[in-house]
N, CA, C and O atoms as a GROMACS GRO file, in nm:
protein
  432
    1MET      N    1   0.084  -0.118   0.000
    1MET     CA    2   0.000   0.000   0.000
    1MET      C    3   0.088   0.125   0.000
    1MET      O    4   0.196   0.127   0.059
    2HIS      N    5   0.039   0.228  -0.068
    2HIS     CA    6   0.112   0.354  -0.069
    2HIS      C    7   0.069   0.435   0.053
    2HIS      O    8  -0.050   0.449   0.079
    3PRO      N    9   0.165   0.488   0.129
    3PRO     CA   10   0.130   0.556   0.254
    3PRO      C   11   0.057   0.690   0.235
    3PRO      O   12  -0.006   0.738   0.329
    4THR      N   13   0.064   0.749   0.117
    4THR     CA   14   0.004   0.880   0.094
    4THR      C   15  -0.107   0.879  -0.010
    4THR      O   16  -0.212   0.938   0.012
    5LEU      N   17  -0.084   0.811  -0.121
    5LEU     CA   18  -0.181   0.812  -0.231
    5LEU      C   19  -0.303   0.728  -0.197
    5LEU      O   20  -0.292   0.621  -0.138
    6LYS      N   21  -0.420   0.779  -0.235
    6LYS     CA   22  -0.547   0.713  -0.206
    6LYS      C   23  -0.621   0.682  -0.336
    6LYS      O   24  -0.598   0.747  -0.438
    7THR      N   25  -0.709   0.585  -0.330
    7THR     CA   26  -0.797   0.555  -0.442
    7THR      C   27  -0.912   0.655  -0.441
    7THR      O   28  -0.921   0.738  -0.351
    8HIS      N   29  -0.999   0.648  -0.542
    8HIS     CA   30  -1.110   0.742  -0.551
    8HIS      C   31  -1.204   0.734  -0.431
    8HIS      O   32  -1.274   0.830  -0.401
    9ASP      N   33  -1.205   0.620  -0.362
    9ASP     CA   34  -1.292   0.607  -0.244
    9ASP      C   35  -1.217   0.626  -0.112
    9ASP      O   36  -1.270   0.591  -0.006
   10GLY      N   37  -1.095   0.681  -0.117
   10GLY     CA   38  -1.021   0.717   0.004
   10GLY      C   39  -0.937   0.607   0.066
   10GLY      O   40  -0.875   0.629   0.170
   11LYS      N   41  -0.933   0.489   0.006
   11LYS     CA   42  -0.852   0.380   0.060
   11LYS      C   43  -0.708   0.395   0.012
   11LYS      O   44  -0.684   0.456  -0.093
   12PRO      N   45  -0.610   0.341   0.087
   12PRO     CA   46  -0.471   0.348   0.042
   12PRO      C   47  -0.454   0.278  -0.094
   12PRO      O   48  -0.515   0.175  -0.119
   13LEU      N   49  -0.372   0.336  -0.178
   13LEU     CA   50  -0.348   0.282  -0.312
   13LEU      C   51  -0.271   0.150  -0.301
   13LEU      O   52  -0.163   0.146  -0.243
   14GLN      N   53  -0.326   0.043  -0.357
   14GLN     CA   54  -0.263  -0.088  -0.356
   14GLN      C   55  -0.152  -0.093  -0.461
   14GLN      O   56  -0.172  -0.045  -0.573
   15LEU      N   57  -0.037  -0.149  -0.427
   15LEU     CA   58   0.077  -0.154  -0.518
   15LEU      C   59   0.119  -0.297  -0.550
   15LEU      O   60   0.237  -0.323  -0.575
   16ASP      N   61   0.024  -0.389  -0.549
   16ASP     CA   62   0.054  -0.526  -0.584
   16ASP      C   63   0.108  -0.533  -0.727
   16ASP      O   64   0.090  -0.439  -0.804
   17ARG      N   65   0.172  -0.643  -0.761
   17ARG     CA   66   0.232  -0.657  -0.894
   17ARG      C   67   0.132  -0.642  -1.008
   17ARG      O   68   0.168  -0.597  -1.116
   18ASN      N   69   0.007  -0.678  -0.985
   18ASN     CA   70  -0.094  -0.670  -1.091
   18ASN      C   71  -0.159  -0.532  -1.098
   18ASN      O   72  -0.247  -0.512  -1.181
   19GLN      N   73  -0.119  -0.439  -1.015
   19GLN     CA   74  -0.174  -0.303  -1.014
   19GLN      C   75  -0.081  -0.209  -1.092
   19GLN      O   76  -0.019  -0.120  -1.034
   20VAL      N   77  -0.073  -0.228  -1.223
   20VAL     CA   78   0.024  -0.157  -1.306
   20VAL      C   79   0.001  -0.006  -1.303
   20VAL      O   80   0.095   0.070  -1.283
   21LYS      N   81  -0.123   0.038  -1.322
   21LYS     CA   82  -0.150   0.182  -1.322
   21LYS      C   83  -0.117   0.244  -1.188
   21LYS      O   84  -0.060   0.354  -1.181
   22ALA      N   85  -0.152   0.177  -1.081
   22ALA     CA   86  -0.124   0.230  -0.947
   22ALA      C   87   0.026   0.239  -0.922
   22ALA      O   88   0.074   0.335  -0.862
   23ARG      N   89   0.100   0.140  -0.968
   23ARG     CA   90   0.246   0.142  -0.949
   23ARG      C   91   0.309   0.256  -1.028
   23ARG      O   92   0.402   0.320  -0.980
   24PHE      N   93   0.260   0.281  -1.151
   24PHE     CA   94   0.309   0.396  -1.228
   24PHE      C   95   0.280   0.526  -1.154
   24PHE      O   96   0.367   0.613  -1.144
   25ARG      N   97   0.159   0.540  -1.104
   25ARG     CA   98   0.123   0.663  -1.032
   25ARG      C   99   0.210   0.682  -0.908
   25ARG      O  100   0.253   0.794  -0.880
   26ALA      N  101   0.235   0.575  -0.833
   26ALA     CA  102   0.318   0.584  -0.713
   26ALA      C  103   0.462   0.622  -0.751
   26ALA      O  104   0.524   0.703  -0.683
   27TYR      N  105   0.513   0.563  -0.860
   27TYR     CA  106   0.647   0.596  -0.907
   27TYR      C  107   0.656   0.745  -0.941
   27TYR      O  108   0.748   0.814  -0.898
   28LEU      N  109   0.560   0.793  -1.019
   28LEU     CA  110   0.562   0.933  -1.058
   28LEU      C  111   0.551   1.025  -0.937
   28LEU      O  112   0.619   1.127  -0.929
   29TYR      N  113   0.465   0.989  -0.843
   29TYR     CA  114   0.448   1.068  -0.722
   29TYR      C  115   0.580   1.075  -0.643
   29TYR      O  116   0.621   1.182  -0.598
   30GLU      N  117   0.645   0.960  -0.627
   30GLU     CA  118   0.770   0.955  -0.551
   30GLU      C  119   0.882   1.031  -0.621
   30GLU      O  120   0.976   1.077  -0.556
   31ARG      N  121   0.873   1.044  -0.753
   31ARG     CA  122   0.974   1.120  -0.829
   31ARG      C  123   0.938   1.268  -0.839
   31ARG      O  124   1.012   1.344  -0.901
   32GLY      N  125   0.827   1.309  -0.779
   32GLY     CA  126   0.790   1.449  -0.776
   32GLY      C  127   0.711   1.496  -0.897
   32GLY      O  128   0.697   1.616  -0.919
   33VAL      N  129   0.657   1.404  -0.975
   33VAL     CA  130   0.578   1.439  -1.093
   33VAL      C  131   0.434   1.462  -1.049
   33VAL      O  132   0.378   1.380  -0.976
   34GLU      N  133   0.375   1.572  -1.092
   34GLU     CA  134   0.236   1.602  -1.058
   34GLU      C  135   0.144   1.502  -1.128
   34GLU      O  136   0.143   1.494  -1.251
   35ILE      N  137   0.067   1.428  -1.050
   35ILE     CA  138  -0.027   1.333  -1.109
   35ILE      C  139  -0.170   1.385  -1.104
   35ILE      O  140  -0.262   1.318  -1.150
   36THR      N  141  -0.188   1.504  -1.047
   36THR     CA  142  -0.316   1.573  -1.054
   36THR      C  143  -0.290   1.712  -1.109
   36THR      O  144  -0.183   1.769  -1.087
   37SER      N  145  -0.388   1.766  -1.178
   37SER     CA  146  -0.373   1.899  -1.233
   37SER      C  147  -0.398   2.002  -1.124
   37SER      O  148  -0.443   1.968  -1.015
   38GLN      N  149  -0.369   2.128  -1.153
   38GLN     CA  150  -0.390   2.234  -1.055
   38GLN      C  151  -0.537   2.252  -1.022
   38GLN      O  152  -0.570   2.308  -0.916
   39ARG      N  153  -0.627   2.207  -1.109
   39ARG     CA  154  -0.770   2.218  -1.085
   39ARG      C  155  -0.826   2.096  -1.011
   39ARG      O  156  -0.947   2.084  -0.993
   40GLY      N  157  -0.738   2.006  -0.968
   40GLY     CA  158  -0.781   1.891  -0.891
   40GLY      C  159  -0.810   1.766  -0.972
   40GLY      O  160  -0.829   1.659  -0.914
   41GLY      N  161  -0.814   1.777  -1.103
   41GLY     CA  162  -0.836   1.660  -1.187
   41GLY      C  163  -0.705   1.588  -1.214
   41GLY      O  164  -0.601   1.622  -1.158
   42ARG      N  165  -0.713   1.488  -1.301
   42ARG     CA  166  -0.591   1.413  -1.335
   42ARG      C  167  -0.503   1.493  -1.429
   42ARG      O  168  -0.553   1.572  -1.510
   43SER      N  169  -0.373   1.474  -1.418
   43SER     CA  170  -0.279   1.539  -1.509
   43SER      C  171  -0.278   1.464  -1.642
   43SER      O  172  -0.333   1.355  -1.653
   44LEU      N  173  -0.215   1.524  -1.742
   44LEU     CA  174  -0.206   1.461  -1.873
   44LEU      C  175  -0.134   1.326  -1.864
   44LEU      O  176  -0.179   1.229  -1.924
   45ILE      N  177  -0.025   1.319  -1.789
   45ILE     CA  178   0.050   1.194  -1.779
   45ILE      C  179  -0.034   1.085  -1.714
   45ILE      O  180  -0.026   0.969  -1.753
   46SER      N  181  -0.115   1.121  -1.615
   46SER     CA  182  -0.204   1.023  -1.550
   46SER      C  183  -0.306   0.970  -1.650
   46SER      O  184  -0.334   0.851  -1.654
   47GLY      N  185  -0.360   1.059  -1.731
   47GLY     CA  186  -0.454   1.017  -1.834
   47GLY      C  187  -0.389   0.927  -1.937
   47GLY      O  188  -0.451   0.833  -1.986
   48GLN      N  189  -0.262   0.956  -1.972
   48GLN     CA  190  -0.191   0.873  -2.068
   48GLN      C  191  -0.169   0.732  -2.014
   48GLN      O  192  -0.180   0.635  -2.088
   49ILE      N  193  -0.139   0.722  -1.885
   49ILE     CA  194  -0.121   0.590  -1.824
   49ILE      C  195  -0.250   0.510  -1.835
   49ILE      O  196  -0.248   0.393  -1.872
   50ASP      N  197  -0.363   0.573  -1.802
   50ASP     CA  198  -0.492   0.505  -1.813
   50ASP      C  199  -0.519   0.464  -1.956
   50ASP      O  200  -0.561   0.351  -1.982
   51TYR      N  201  -0.496   0.555  -2.050
   51TYR     CA  202  -0.523   0.528  -2.191
   51TYR      C  203  -0.439   0.410  -2.240
   51TYR      O  204  -0.491   0.319  -2.306
   52LEU      N  205  -0.311   0.411  -2.209
   52LEU     CA  206  -0.222   0.305  -2.256
   52LEU      C  207  -0.260   0.171  -2.194
   52LEU      O  208  -0.265   0.069  -2.264
   53SER      N  209  -0.286   0.171  -2.066
   53SER     CA  210  -0.324   0.046  -2.000
   53SER      C  211  -0.454  -0.009  -2.058
   53SER      O  212  -0.466  -0.129  -2.082
   54ASP      N  213  -0.551   0.079  -2.079
   54ASP     CA  214  -0.678   0.036  -2.138
   54ASP      C  215  -0.658  -0.016  -2.281
   54ASP      O  216  -0.722  -0.113  -2.321
   55THR      N  217  -0.570   0.049  -2.357
   55THR     CA  218  -0.542   0.006  -2.494
   55THR      C  219  -0.484  -0.135  -2.495
   55THR      O  220  -0.525  -0.219  -2.574
   56PHE      N  221  -0.386  -0.160  -2.406
   56PHE     CA  222  -0.326  -0.293  -2.402
   56PHE      C  223  -0.427  -0.398  -2.354
   56PHE      O  224  -0.425  -0.512  -2.402
   57ASP      N  225  -0.514  -0.360  -2.261
   57ASP     CA  226  -0.619  -0.453  -2.219
   57ASP      C  227  -0.710  -0.488  -2.335
   57ASP      O  228  -0.746  -0.605  -2.354
   58GLN      N  229  -0.748  -0.388  -2.414
   58GLN     CA  230  -0.835  -0.412  -2.529
   58GLN      C  231  -0.766  -0.499  -2.633
   58GLN      O  232  -0.827  -0.591  -2.687
   59LEU      N  233  -0.638  -0.471  -2.660
   59LEU     CA  234  -0.564  -0.552  -2.757
   59LEU      C  235  -0.555  -0.697  -2.710
   59LEU      O  236  -0.570  -0.790  -2.789
   60TYR      N  237  -0.529  -0.715  -2.582
   60TYR     CA  238  -0.523  -0.851  -2.528
   60TYR      C  239  -0.658  -0.920  -2.544
   60TYR      O  240  -0.665  -1.036  -2.586
   61ASN      N  241  -0.764  -0.849  -2.511
   61ASN     CA  242  -0.897  -0.908  -2.519
   61ASN      C  243  -0.936  -0.947  -2.661
   61ASN      O  244  -0.996  -1.053  -2.682
   62VAL      N  245  -0.903  -0.864  -2.760
   62VAL     CA  246  -0.939  -0.900  -2.897
   62VAL      C  247  -0.844  -1.004  -2.955
   62VAL      O  248  -0.876  -1.067  -3.056
   63SER      N  249  -0.728  -1.022  -2.892
   63SER     CA  250  -0.632  -1.119  -2.943
   63SER      C  251  -0.640  -1.254  -2.871
   63SER      O  252  -0.574  -1.350  -2.912
   64SER      N  253  -0.719  -1.260  -2.766
   64SER     CA  254  -0.727  -1.386  -2.692
   64SER      C  255  -0.800  -1.491  -2.775
   64SER      O  256  -0.870  -1.459  -2.871
   65GLU      N  257  -0.782  -1.615  -2.738
   65GLU     CA  258  -0.843  -1.724  -2.812
   65GLU      C  259  -0.995  -1.720  -2.807
   65GLU      O  260  -1.061  -1.770  -2.898
   66GLN      N  261  -1.051  -1.660  -2.701
   66GLN     CA  262  -1.196  -1.654  -2.687
   66GLN      C  263  -1.257  -1.539  -2.767
   66GLN      O  264  -1.379  -1.534  -2.784
   67ALA      N  265  -1.177  -1.447  -2.816
   67ALA     CA  266  -1.229  -1.330  -2.886
   67ALA      C  267  -1.284  -1.367  -3.023
   67ALA      O  268  -1.235  -1.459  -3.090
   68LYS      N  269  -1.387  -1.295  -3.063
   68LYS     CA  270  -1.445  -1.318  -3.195
   68LYS      C  271  -1.364  -1.248  -3.303
   68LYS      O  272  -1.365  -1.290  -3.419
   69HIS      N  273  -1.293  -1.142  -3.266
   69HIS     CA  274  -1.213  -1.064  -3.361
   69HIS      C  275  -1.068  -1.065  -3.318
   69HIS      O  276  -1.038  -1.077  -3.199
   70LYS      N  277  -0.981  -1.054  -3.412
   70LYS     CA  278  -0.838  -1.049  -3.383
   70LYS      C  279  -0.788  -0.906  -3.397
   70LYS      O  280  -0.838  -0.830  -3.480
   71ALA      N  281  -0.688  -0.870  -3.317
   71ALA     CA  282  -0.627  -0.737  -3.328
   71ALA      C  283  -0.555  -0.728  -3.462
   71ALA      O  284  -0.494  -0.825  -3.508
   72THR      N  285  -0.563  -0.611  -3.523
   72THR     CA  286  -0.493  -0.591  -3.649
   72THR      C  287  -0.350  -0.546  -3.622
   72THR      O  288  -0.318  -0.502  -3.512
   73LEU      N  289  -0.268  -0.558  -3.722
   73LEU     CA  290  -0.130  -0.513  -3.711
   73LEU      C  291  -0.125  -0.363  -3.683
   73LEU      O  292  -0.043  -0.316  -3.605
   74ASP      N  293  -0.214  -0.287  -3.747
   74ASP     CA  294  -0.217  -0.142  -3.723
   74ASP      C  295  -0.252  -0.109  -3.578
   74ASP      O  296  -0.196  -0.016  -3.521
   75GLU      N  297  -0.345  -0.184  -3.518
   75GLU     CA  298  -0.380  -0.162  -3.377
   75GLU      C  299  -0.260  -0.192  -3.287
   75GLU      O  300  -0.234  -0.117  -3.192
   76ALA      N  301  -0.190  -0.299  -3.315
   76ALA     CA  302  -0.073  -0.334  -3.235
   76ALA      C  303   0.037  -0.229  -3.250
   76ALA      O  304   0.101  -0.193  -3.152
   77LYS      N  305   0.059  -0.180  -3.374
   77LYS     CA  306   0.160  -0.076  -3.396
   77LYS      C  307   0.123   0.053  -3.323
   77LYS      O  308   0.210   0.117  -3.265
   78ALA      N  309  -0.004   0.090  -3.326
   78ALA     CA  310  -0.049   0.213  -3.258
   78ALA      C  311  -0.027   0.202  -3.107
   78ALA      O  312   0.020   0.297  -3.044
   79ALA      N  313  -0.059   0.088  -3.050
   79ALA     CA  314  -0.039   0.068  -2.906
   79ALA      C  315   0.110   0.072  -2.871
   79ALA      O  316   0.148   0.128  -2.768
   80THR      N  317   0.192   0.014  -2.955
   80THR     CA  318   0.336   0.014  -2.931
   80THR      C  319   0.392   0.155  -2.936
   80THR      O  320   0.474   0.193  -2.852
   81LEU      N  321   0.349   0.234  -3.035
   81LEU     CA  322   0.395   0.373  -3.044
   81LEU      C  323   0.352   0.453  -2.921
   81LEU      O  324   0.430   0.532  -2.867
   82GLN      N  325   0.228   0.435  -2.876
   82GLN     CA  326   0.180   0.504  -2.758
   82GLN      C  327   0.264   0.466  -2.635
   82GLN      O  328   0.293   0.551  -2.551
   83MET      N  329   0.302   0.339  -2.627
   83MET     CA  330   0.385   0.295  -2.515
   83MET      C  331   0.520   0.367  -2.516
   83MET      O  332   0.566   0.413  -2.412
   84TYR      N  333   0.582   0.377  -2.632
   84TYR     CA  334   0.710   0.446  -2.641
   84TYR      C  335   0.697   0.595  -2.608
   84TYR      O  336   0.784   0.652  -2.542
   85PHE      N  337   0.589   0.657  -2.652
   85PHE     CA  338   0.568   0.797  -2.617
   85PHE      C  339   0.553   0.815  -2.466
   85PHE      O  340   0.608   0.908  -2.408
   86LEU      N  341   0.479   0.726  -2.403
   86LEU     CA  342   0.460   0.733  -2.259
   86LEU      C  343   0.592   0.710  -2.185
   86LEU      O  344   0.624   0.783  -2.091
   87ILE      N  345   0.668   0.611  -2.228
   87ILE     CA  346   0.798   0.585  -2.165
   87ILE      C  347   0.890   0.706  -2.182
   87ILE      O  348   0.961   0.743  -2.089
   88GLY      N  349   0.888   0.768  -2.299
   88GLY     CA  350   0.968   0.888  -2.323
   88GLY      C  351   0.928   1.002  -2.231
   88GLY      O  352   1.014   1.072  -2.178
   89GLU      N  353   0.798   1.020  -2.212
   89GLU     CA  354   0.749   1.126  -2.124
   89GLU      C  355   0.787   1.098  -1.979
   89GLU      O  356   0.827   1.190  -1.906
   90ILE      N  357   0.776   0.974  -1.937
   90ILE     CA  358   0.815   0.938  -1.801
   90ILE      C  359   0.966   0.959  -1.782
   90ILE      O  360   1.010   1.010  -1.679
   91ALA      N  361   1.044   0.919  -1.882
   91ALA     CA  362   1.189   0.940  -1.874
   91ALA      C  363   1.222   1.089  -1.866
   91ALA      O  364   1.311   1.129  -1.790
   92ARG      N  365   1.152   1.171  -1.941
   92ARG     CA  366   1.177   1.315  -1.939
   92ARG      C  367   1.143   1.374  -1.803
   92ARG      O  368   1.216   1.459  -1.752
   93LEU      N  369   1.034   1.330  -1.745
   93LEU     CA  370   0.988   1.386  -1.618
   93LEU      C  371   1.065   1.334  -1.497
   93LEU      O  372   1.076   1.405  -1.397
   94THR      N  373   1.119   1.215  -1.504
   94THR     CA  374   1.177   1.151  -1.385
   94THR      C  375   1.322   1.112  -1.400
   94THR      O  376   1.386   1.075  -1.301
   95ARG      N  377   1.376   1.118  -1.517
   95ARG     CA  378   1.511   1.069  -1.547
   95ARG      C  379   1.523   0.918  -1.524
   95ARG      O  380   1.633   0.863  -1.520
   96LEU      N  381   1.407   0.852  -1.509
   96LEU     CA  382   1.396   0.708  -1.489
   96LEU      C  383   1.487   0.655  -1.378
   96LEU      O  384   1.540   0.544  -1.389
   97GLU      N  385   1.504   0.732  -1.273
   97GLU     CA  386   1.579   0.683  -1.158
   97GLU      C  387   1.488   0.590  -1.079
   97GLU      O  388   1.374   0.627  -1.048
   98PRO      N  389   1.535   0.471  -1.044
   98PRO     CA  390   1.448   0.377  -0.975
   98PRO      C  391   1.415   0.425  -0.834
   98PRO      O  392   1.500   0.481  -0.765
   99VAL      N  393   1.292   0.401  -0.793
   99VAL     CA  394   1.249   0.427  -0.655
   99VAL      C  395   1.254   0.293  -0.583
   99VAL      O  396   1.188   0.198  -0.626
  100THR      N  397   1.330   0.285  -0.476
  100THR     CA  398   1.343   0.159  -0.404
  100THR      C  399   1.278   0.163  -0.266
  100THR      O  400   1.270   0.060  -0.198
  101ALA      N  401   1.230   0.280  -0.225
  101ALA     CA  402   1.164   0.290  -0.095
  101ALA      C  403   1.054   0.394  -0.100
  101ALA      O  404   1.067   0.495  -0.169
  102LEU      N  405   0.947   0.370  -0.029
  102LEU     CA  406   0.838   0.466  -0.013
  102LEU      C  407   0.832   0.505   0.133
  102LEU      O  408   0.794   0.425   0.218
  103SER      N  409   0.870   0.627   0.162
  103SER     CA  410   0.864   0.677   0.299
  103SER      C  411   0.925   0.578   0.399
  103SER      O  412   0.868   0.551   0.504
  104GLY      N  413   1.042   0.526   0.364
  104GLY     CA  414   1.111   0.436   0.455
  104GLY      C  415   1.078   0.288   0.440
  104GLY      O  416   1.142   0.204   0.504
  105GLU      N  417   0.980   0.255   0.356
  105GLU     CA  418   0.945   0.114   0.335
  105GLU      C  419   1.020   0.061   0.214
  105GLU      O  420   1.032   0.130   0.113
  106ILE      N  421   1.071  -0.059   0.223
  106ILE     CA  422   1.141  -0.124   0.111
  106ILE      C  423   1.036  -0.188   0.022
  106ILE      O  424   0.945  -0.256   0.069
  107LEU      N  425   1.050  -0.166  -0.110
  107LEU     CA  426   0.958  -0.227  -0.206
  107LEU      C  427   0.993  -0.372  -0.231
  107LEU      O  428   1.110  -0.410  -0.221
  108PRO      N  429   0.894  -0.456  -0.263
  108PRO     CA  430   0.924  -0.598  -0.291
  108PRO      C  431   0.997  -0.614  -0.423
  108PRO      O  432   1.029  -0.726  -0.462
   0.00000   0.00000   0.00000
């Protein structure tokens, strides 16, 4: 759990391995990147994290064996480009220095 960041319902933000968006938000927060806008809403980078994660979820869902439709090459290329743009923005904002502790707690 993140000691400072909360979910929309006020609970501590879970940082389990399967909580990719939450882990990105915690990383950005610990590196001093604003994850909320000055008006109290989400920042652009926070929205990009959601968009990218949702895009990969959709691609996985349409590419799974149970799906009726398969992802196209263009969809996969678009998602890949978005991922690189997001990684570039995170690198620009944080210098990609690893965070190994949150307020004195060691990360798993």
